[in-house]
N, C-alpha and C positions, 0 to 999 in steps of 0.2 A: 629319908622319911619325912622331913620337914617339907621338902618340895612336893611330895605326893599329897600331904595334908593341905598345902596351899592350893594344889590342883583340885582337890575335892571341894574346898570352899569356893573357888572360882567357878567350878562346874555347878555347884549347888545354886549359886546366885544366877548363873546363866540358865540353869534348868528351870528355876522358879519363874524367870522371865519367859522362857520358851513355853513351858507348859501352861502358864497363865494366859498368854496370848493365844496359844493353840486352842485351849478350852473355850475361850470366849468366841474366837473366830469360827471354830467348827460348829458351834451352836448357832450363832447369828447367821453365818453364811449357809448353814445347812438348810435353813428355811428357803433360801434363794436358789442355791445350786446343788442341793442334795449331797450325795456321798462325795462329790468332787471337793466339798468343803474340807475334807480331811487333807487332801493334797495341798490345796491353796493355803489352808491354815498352817500346815507344816512349813511351807516355804516362807510365808510372811513371818511367822514366829522365829524361824531359824535365822533369817536375815538379821532381825533385831537382836536376838540373843547372841549371835555370833560376833557382832560388833563389840558387845560388852566383853565376851569371852576372850576374843583376840587381845584386846587391850589389857585385861587382867593377866592373862597367861604370859604375854610378852613382857610386861613390866613388873609384875609381882611374883609370878610363879617361877618362870624360867630366867628372869632377869636378863633378858636378851639385850645385846648392845644396841645403842641408838644410831649406829651408822646407817645412813640413808639407803645405801645399796643393800645392806642386809635387811633393812626394814621392808623394802620392796620385795625382796626375795622371800622373806618369811611370810609376808602378806599373801603373795601369790600361792605359795605352798599351803598356807592355812586355808585359804578360800577354795582351793582345789579339794582339800580334805572335807571342807564344809559341804561342797556340792555333792561329793560322793556320799557322805554321811546323810545328808538330807534326802538324797534319792533312795538310799537303802532304807532309811527310816520311813519315808512316805509310802514307798511301795510295800514294805513289810506290814506296816499298820493297815494299809488299805486291803491287802490280800487276807491277812488274818481276820480283820473285821468282817470282810465279806464271807469268809468260810465259817467263822464261829459266831458272828453277831455279838461278840463281847464288846463292851464300851471301848471306843477308839482311844480315849484318853488313858485308860488302864493299859491297853496294848502298847501305846506309845511309851509309857513309863518303863515297861519291861524291855522293849526293843532298844530304847535309848540307853538303858542301863548297861546292856551288853556292848553297845557301840562306845560307851564312855571309857571302858577299860582299854579297848583297842586304840582309841584316840590318844590316850595318855602315852602309850608306847610310841605311837607315830610322832606326836608332838615333841616328846623328849628326845627321841633319837634321830629325827629327820628335820622337823620344822624349826625348832628353837635350839638345836644343838650348838653349843659354844665352840 
């Protein structure tokens, strides 16, 4: 239970970074590149927030060993998950926004909330498994 609480705190920190950067970029870039700003904003925000999240999850949540071979392996697995998660998030937000015209940030919060639970299970059992 403590591990999941740490995961929630780590995710909350990363989420605030992610959603803050996304909200700013989707508005600013929206004036320049239109709806494509949703995808670009998602990618840039996720790259930045994932660096923070990987470090917190590896060192504080799952207390993963510092063996360099394991670090490389967990990093590759983690970023594979990030790429899949980012793609699912960006595509889902873009499609739902196009169909419903609901605010993209609101949609992103809901979509990423669902992805959050799935990611915990994958990280605990596959990426940072001791």
